[in-house]
C-alpha positions as CSV (number, residue, x, y, z in Angstrom):
1,M,-23.1,16.4,-11.2
2,R,-26.5,17.9,-12.2
3,L,-28.2,15.7,-9.6
4,R,-25.8,16.8,-6.9
5,A,-26.3,20.5,-7.7
6,T,-30.1,20.1,-7.8
7,L,-30.1,18.3,-4.5
8,L,-27.9,20.6,-2.6
9,G,-29.8,23.6,-4.0
10,A,-33.0,22.2,-2.7
11,L,-31.9,21.3,0.8
12,P,-34.1,22.8,3.5
13,L,-32.3,25.1,5.9
14,A,-32.5,22.6,8.7
15,C,-30.9,19.9,6.6
16,A,-28.3,22.3,5.3
17,A,-27.4,23.3,8.9
18,A,-27.0,19.7,9.9
19,L,-24.7,19.2,7.0
20,L,-22.5,22.2,7.8
21,T,-22.1,21.1,11.4
22,A,-21.1,17.5,10.5
23,P,-17.3,16.9,10.6
24,A,-17.3,15.1,7.3
25,T,-19.2,17.7,5.4
26,A,-17.0,20.7,5.2
27,A,-15.1,21.7,2.1
28,P,-13.8,18.9,-0.1
29,G,-11.0,17.0,1.7
30,A,-11.7,18.7,5.0
31,A,-12.6,15.6,6.9
32,Q,-9.2,16.0,8.6
33,A,-10.0,19.5,9.8
34,G,-11.1,18.3,13.2
35,D,-7.9,16.3,13.5
36,A,-5.4,19.2,13.2
37,Q,-5.0,19.8,16.9
38,A,-4.9,16.1,17.8
39,G,-2.5,15.4,15.0
40,A,-0.1,18.2,16.0
41,A,-0.2,17.1,19.6
42,A,0.7,13.5,18.6
43,G,3.4,14.7,16.3
44,T,1.7,13.1,13.4
45,H,1.6,14.7,9.9
46,R,-1.9,15.4,8.7
47,T,-2.6,15.2,5.0
48,R,-5.9,16.3,3.3
49,L,-7.6,13.3,1.6
50,Y,-9.5,13.6,-1.6
51,V,-13.3,13.5,-1.8
52,P,-14.4,11.9,-5.1
53,D,-17.9,12.1,-6.6
54,A,-20.1,9.8,-4.7
55,N,-22.2,6.8,-5.9
56,P,-25.3,8.5,-7.6
57,G,-27.4,6.2,-5.4
58,A,-26.4,8.2,-2.4
59,Y,-27.9,11.4,-3.9
60,R,-31.1,9.6,-5.0
61,Q,-31.6,8.2,-1.5
62,A,-31.0,11.6,0.0
63,V,-33.6,13.1,-2.3
64,D,-36.1,10.4,-1.4
65,L,-35.5,11.0,2.4
66,L,-36.0,14.7,2.0
67,R,-39.3,14.1,0.3
68,Q,-40.3,12.0,3.3
69,K,-39.1,15.0,5.5
70,K,-36.5,12.7,7.1
71,L,-34.0,15.6,7.2
72,R,-31.5,14.1,9.6
73,D,-31.3,10.8,7.7
74,A,-30.8,12.8,4.4
75,A,-28.1,14.9,6.0
76,G,-26.4,11.7,7.2
77,I,-26.4,10.1,3.8
78,L,-24.9,13.2,2.3
79,A,-22.3,13.5,5.0
80,M,-21.3,9.9,4.3
81,A,-21.2,10.6,0.6
82,R,-19.0,13.7,1.1
83,T,-16.4,12.0,3.2
84,P,-13.0,11.1,1.6
85,H,-13.1,7.5,0.2
86,A,-11.4,5.4,-2.3
87,V,-11.7,5.5,-6.1
88,W,-12.0,2.0,-7.3
89,F,-10.6,0.9,-10.7
90,G,-11.0,-2.6,-12.1
91,D,-13.2,-3.0,-15.1
92,Q,-11.9,-0.2,-17.3
93,S,-9.8,-0.7,-20.4
94,P,-6.2,0.6,-20.2
95,A,-7.2,3.7,-22.1
96,E,-10.2,4.4,-19.8
97,V,-8.3,3.8,-16.6
98,E,-5.4,6.0,-17.7
99,R,-7.8,8.8,-18.6
100,E,-9.8,8.4,-15.3
101,A,-6.7,8.2,-13.1
102,A,-5.3,11.4,-14.7
103,R,-8.7,13.1,-14.1
104,V,-8.7,12.1,-10.5
105,V,-5.2,13.2,-9.7
106,R,-5.8,16.6,-11.4
107,E,-9.0,17.1,-9.4
108,A,-7.3,16.1,-6.2
109,A,-4.5,18.5,-6.9
110,R,-7.1,21.3,-7.2
111,Q,-8.5,20.2,-3.8
112,R,-4.9,20.2,-2.5
113,A,-5.6,16.6,-1.4
114,V,-4.3,13.1,-1.9
115,P,-6.5,10.6,-3.7
116,L,-6.8,7.0,-2.6
117,F,-7.0,4.4,-5.4
118,A,-8.2,0.8,-4.9
119,L,-6.9,-1.2,-7.8
120,Y,-9.0,-4.4,-8.4
121,N,-8.2,-6.0,-11.7
122,V,-5.8,-8.9,-11.0
123,P,-6.6,-12.1,-13.0
124,G,-8.9,-14.5,-11.1
125,R,-9.9,-11.8,-8.5
126,D,-12.1,-13.0,-5.6
127,C,-11.8,-16.6,-6.9
128,A,-14.5,-15.8,-9.4
129,N,-17.1,-15.3,-6.6
130,Y,-19.2,-12.2,-5.9
131,S,-16.7,-9.7,-7.3
132,G,-15.2,-12.1,-9.8
133,G,-13.5,-10.7,-13.0
134,G,-10.3,-9.0,-13.6
135,A,-7.8,-9.1,-16.4
136,S,-7.7,-12.2,-18.5
137,T,-3.9,-12.7,-18.6
138,T,-0.8,-11.5,-16.9
139,A,0.2,-9.5,-19.9
140,E,-3.2,-7.8,-20.0
141,Y,-2.9,-7.0,-16.3
142,Q,0.6,-5.5,-16.8
143,A,-0.7,-3.3,-19.6
144,W,-3.5,-2.1,-17.4
145,I,-1.1,-1.3,-14.5
146,D,1.1,0.6,-17.0
147,A,-1.9,2.7,-17.9
148,V,-2.7,3.4,-14.2
149,A,0.9,4.5,-13.8
150,R,0.8,6.9,-16.8
151,G,-2.5,8.4,-15.4
152,I,-1.0,9.0,-12.0
153,G,2.3,10.3,-13.3
154,G,4.1,12.6,-10.8
155,H,1.0,13.4,-8.8
156,D,0.3,12.5,-5.1
157,A,-1.5,9.2,-4.7
158,M,-2.1,6.4,-2.3
159,V,-2.8,2.9,-3.7
160,V,-4.3,-0.1,-2.0
161,L,-3.2,-2.8,-4.4
162,E,-5.6,-5.6,-5.2
163,P,-7.8,-6.4,-2.1
164,D,-7.7,-10.2,-1.5
165,S,-4.9,-10.7,-3.9
166,L,-2.6,-12.2,-1.3
167,A,-5.1,-13.3,1.3
168,L,-7.0,-15.2,-1.3
169,L,-4.6,-16.9,-3.7
170,P,-5.7,-19.2,-6.5
171,S,-4.3,-22.1,-4.4
172,D,-6.7,-21.1,-1.6
173,C,-9.8,-21.7,-3.6
174,G,-8.9,-24.8,-5.6
175,Q,-8.4,-23.0,-8.8
176,D,-4.7,-23.8,-9.3
177,D,-3.0,-26.7,-11.0
178,G,-0.6,-29.1,-9.4
179,E,2.4,-26.9,-10.3
180,G,0.9,-23.8,-8.7
181,T,0.9,-22.0,-12.0
182,K,-1.8,-19.5,-11.2
183,T,-0.5,-18.7,-7.8
184,K,3.0,-18.0,-9.2
185,A,1.4,-15.8,-11.8
186,R,-0.5,-13.9,-9.0
187,Y,2.8,-13.2,-7.2
188,A,4.4,-12.0,-10.4
189,E,1.4,-9.7,-11.1
190,V,1.5,-8.1,-7.7
191,N,5.3,-7.7,-7.9
192,Y,4.9,-6.0,-11.3
193,A,2.4,-3.6,-9.9
194,V,4.7,-2.7,-7.0
195,D,7.6,-2.2,-9.3
196,T,5.6,0.0,-11.6
197,L,3.7,2.1,-9.2
198,E,5.9,2.6,-6.1
199,P,8.8,4.2,-8.0
200,L,6.4,7.0,-9.1
201,A,7.7,10.2,-7.5
202,R,4.7,10.7,-5.1
203,T,2.9,7.4,-5.0
204,K,2.6,5.0,-2.0
205,V,1.6,1.4,-2.5
206,Y,0.1,-0.8,0.2
207,L,-0.3,-4.6,-0.1
208,D,-3.1,-6.9,0.9
209,T,-3.3,-8.6,4.3
210,G,-6.9,-9.6,4.4
211,H,-8.0,-8.9,8.0
212,Q,-7.1,-10.0,11.5
213,G,-9.9,-12.6,11.6
214,W,-8.5,-14.5,8.6
215,H,-4.7,-15.1,8.2
216,S,-2.3,-15.2,11.1
217,V,0.6,-12.9,11.1
218,N,2.8,-16.0,10.6
219,D,0.9,-17.0,7.5
220,I,0.4,-13.6,5.8
221,V,4.0,-12.3,6.2
222,P,5.6,-14.9,3.8
223,R,2.9,-14.0,1.3
224,L,3.7,-10.3,1.6
225,L,7.4,-11.0,1.1
226,E,6.6,-13.1,-2.0
227,G,4.5,-10.3,-3.2
228,G,7.3,-7.7,-3.0
229,V,6.3,-5.8,0.1
230,E,10.0,-5.0,0.7
231,R,9.7,-2.6,-2.2
232,A,6.3,-1.1,-1.3
233,T,5.4,1.5,1.4
234,G,3.6,-1.1,3.4
235,V,0.3,-3.0,3.8
236,F,-3.4,-2.5,4.3
237,T,-5.9,-4.4,6.3
238,N,-9.7,-4.9,6.8
239,A,-10.6,-3.7,3.3
240,S,-14.4,-4.0,3.0
241,N,-14.6,-5.7,6.4
242,Y,-15.9,-4.9,9.8
243,H,-13.1,-5.5,12.4
244,T,-12.6,-2.8,15.0
245,E,-10.0,-0.2,14.6
246,D,-8.1,-1.4,17.7
247,A,-7.9,-4.9,16.2
248,N,-6.9,-3.6,12.9
249,S,-4.1,-1.4,14.2
250,W,-2.7,-4.2,16.4
251,Y,-2.7,-6.6,13.4
252,G,-0.9,-4.0,11.3
253,T,1.6,-3.4,14.1
254,L,2.3,-7.1,14.4
255,I,2.7,-7.5,10.7
256,S,5.1,-4.5,10.4
257,S,7.1,-5.7,13.3
258,C,7.3,-9.2,12.0
259,L,8.5,-7.9,8.6
260,A,11.2,-5.9,10.4
261,Y,12.2,-9.0,12.4
262,V,12.5,-11.1,9.2
263,D,14.5,-8.4,7.6
264,T,17.1,-8.8,10.3
265,G,17.3,-12.5,9.7
266,G,14.5,-13.8,11.9
267,D,11.8,-16.4,11.0
268,S,8.2,-15.3,10.6
269,A,7.1,-18.5,12.3
270,D,8.5,-17.1,15.5
271,C,6.6,-13.8,15.4
272,P,3.7,-13.2,17.7
273,N,0.3,-13.3,16.0
274,Q,-3.0,-11.6,16.7
275,W,-4.2,-14.4,18.9
276,W,-1.4,-14.2,21.4
277,P,-2.2,-12.5,24.7
278,R,-1.4,-8.9,23.9
279,N,1.0,-8.4,26.8
280,D,3.0,-11.4,25.8
281,A,3.1,-10.3,22.2
282,Q,4.2,-6.8,23.2
283,A,6.9,-8.2,25.4
284,W,8.2,-10.3,22.5
285,L,8.2,-7.2,20.3
286,D,10.1,-5.2,22.9
287,T,12.8,-7.9,23.0
288,H,13.1,-8.7,19.3
289,V,12.3,-5.6,17.3
290,D,14.2,-2.4,17.7
291,T,14.1,-1.1,14.1
292,D,13.3,2.6,13.8
293,P,9.6,2.9,12.8
294,A,10.7,5.2,9.9
295,L,12.5,2.3,8.4
296,M,9.7,-0.2,8.9
297,K,6.8,-1.1,6.6
298,H,3.8,1.1,7.5
299,F,0.1,0.2,7.3
300,V,-3.3,1.7,6.6
301,T,-6.7,0.4,7.9
302,D,-10.2,0.5,6.5
303,S,-12.5,2.1,9.0
304,S,-15.5,2.6,6.6
305,R,-17.9,0.2,8.3
306,N,-16.4,-0.9,11.5
307,G,-18.1,1.4,14.0
308,R,-19.8,-1.4,15.7
309,G,-17.3,-4.1,14.9
310,T,-18.1,-7.5,13.3
311,W,-21.5,-9.2,13.2
312,T,-22.0,-12.5,14.9
313,A,-24.8,-14.6,13.4
314,P,-27.3,-16.3,15.6
315,A,-25.8,-19.7,16.8
316,G,-26.8,-22.6,14.5
317,K,-29.0,-20.5,12.3
318,Y,-27.0,-20.7,9.0
319,T,-24.8,-23.3,7.4
320,D,-22.7,-20.4,6.0
321,A,-23.4,-17.2,7.9
322,Q,-21.2,-15.0,5.6
323,E,-20.5,-12.6,8.4
324,W,-18.6,-10.4,5.9
325,C,-21.6,-10.0,3.5
326,N,-24.0,-7.1,4.2
327,P,-24.2,-7.8,7.9
328,P,-27.1,-6.1,9.6
329,D,-27.0,-3.1,11.9
330,R,-23.3,-2.1,11.3
331,G,-22.2,1.5,11.5
332,L,-19.7,3.9,9.9
333,G,-16.3,3.9,11.6
334,A,-13.8,6.6,12.4
335,R,-13.5,9.3,9.8
336,P,-10.6,9.0,7.4
337,T,-7.4,10.7,8.6
338,T,-3.6,10.5,8.4
339,A,-3.4,11.9,12.0
340,T,-3.3,8.5,13.7
341,G,-0.8,9.3,16.5
342,D,1.1,6.0,15.5
343,P,4.3,6.3,13.5
344,L,3.5,2.9,11.8
345,H,-0.1,3.7,11.1
346,D,-0.1,6.0,8.0
347,A,-3.9,6.4,7.8
348,R,-7.4,5.3,8.7
349,L,-9.2,5.3,5.3
350,W,-12.6,4.5,3.8
351,I,-11.4,1.9,1.3
352,K,-14.8,0.2,0.9
353,I,-17.4,2.8,-0.3
354,P,-20.0,2.7,2.5
355,G,-23.5,2.2,1.2
356,E,-22.3,-0.1,-1.7
357,S,-23.5,-3.7,-1.4
358,D,-21.1,-6.7,-0.7
359,G,-23.2,-8.9,-3.1
360,L,-26.0,-11.4,-3.0
361,C,-25.9,-12.9,0.5
362,L,-27.8,-16.2,0.9
363,R,-26.0,-17.5,4.1
364,G,-26.3,-21.1,3.0
365,T,-29.9,-20.9,2.0
366,D,-31.5,-21.4,-1.4
367,G,-32.5,-17.7,-1.5
368,P,-33.1,-15.5,-3.4
369,E,-33.6,-13.3,-0.4
370,D,-31.0,-12.6,2.2
371,P,-32.6,-14.4,5.1
372,E,-31.2,-11.9,7.6
373,R,-32.8,-9.0,5.8
374,G,-35.8,-10.5,4.0
375,T,-34.8,-8.8,0.8
376,V,-32.7,-9.6,-2.3
377,D,-29.4,-7.8,-1.7
378,P,-28.1,-5.7,-4.6
379,A,-25.2,-7.0,-6.6
380,A,-21.7,-6.3,-5.4
381,G,-20.9,-2.6,-5.8
382,A,-24.5,-1.5,-6.3
383,W,-26.1,1.1,-3.9
384,F,-27.9,-0.6,-1.0
385,P,-30.2,2.0,0.7
386,Q,-31.1,-0.2,3.6
387,Q,-27.5,-0.8,4.6
388,A,-26.5,2.8,3.9
389,L,-29.1,4.1,6.3
390,E,-28.0,1.6,9.0
391,L,-24.4,2.8,8.6
392,V,-25.4,6.4,9.1
393,R,-27.7,5.7,12.0
394,F,-25.3,3.5,13.9
395,A,-22.1,5.4,13.1
396,Q,-19.4,5.4,15.8
397,P,-18.4,8.1,16.3
398,P,-21.7,9.6,15.4
399,L,-21.9,11.8,12.3
400,F,-23.6,14.6,14.2
């Protein structure tokens, strides 16, 4: 907090003016202010979203840019840092996470805003890869979820529950036994979290779908059902990824519609998926799904880094291009809002904290440098100044 106060007090007038005119830099939680008229016209409820403290690396980078007299870049980094984004929990003890969750919901209440929590502590998370870790046992995870629930209490909260938990099961990465023990445990853990958090008076829980370039609708819907989606508010998609907002919202629509179709006795194998021609898929939906959107499962999307869409590696250059891992020249996407104009689409959110690294990206080489960048990428979750500046400069829509 001291660094933030020192930095903001030292801003030159030109930089301060740029900050004040940027849509994402008004009072905390006011990233939705510019959406009010559009939201009202679309008949969409607009909720103020919580602005947490940013990664300290953002403020350090802004100070450095100011010293270099790169005022616009500094303003951009600060605008990005002051935009509503998720608060991630995953490595805290139950006592710590309860205390931190309680602090966040109290602070959000003072902002008259709704916080977004990304819970990331399921056993065997990320198949023990870049973001490996998580609770050691199911019982340990359940105790941790109980602590999160106590911290949230009766306050407003949105929860994106365990990114990659359903899209990347233990059985998907060869870490299960012949009986599927770890995968069964994963489903039990996700169900426990849904049954603990969703009943809280003002909490909405969304389950993992990966993204539209990964699992087909026909594949992810059975996983969602096994994970207890019927008792959750809905699903989230594109967490920490780069797919366009159009692709994400269509994927979410297809999943919500397929869940409604299955709920009326249909088979998920018959549902259109994201690779069908869109007109054909829409015709199928018009014929087979007539459920009131208010009664369907809703979805949220991650627009934090999808302003320029996904990155395509040069043909034949890498044995494993890792398109998801710190791709170059990406940009911030649409600002977070609940005014989407779509009754199924609850919000565009910044789930991934833009500016934080995806991990050490080697793209099939021996490393240690990322061959696409010529540098050693920071560890997952650490601040990545090079990528942060790219996200600001290539933001779509622009920050200023």
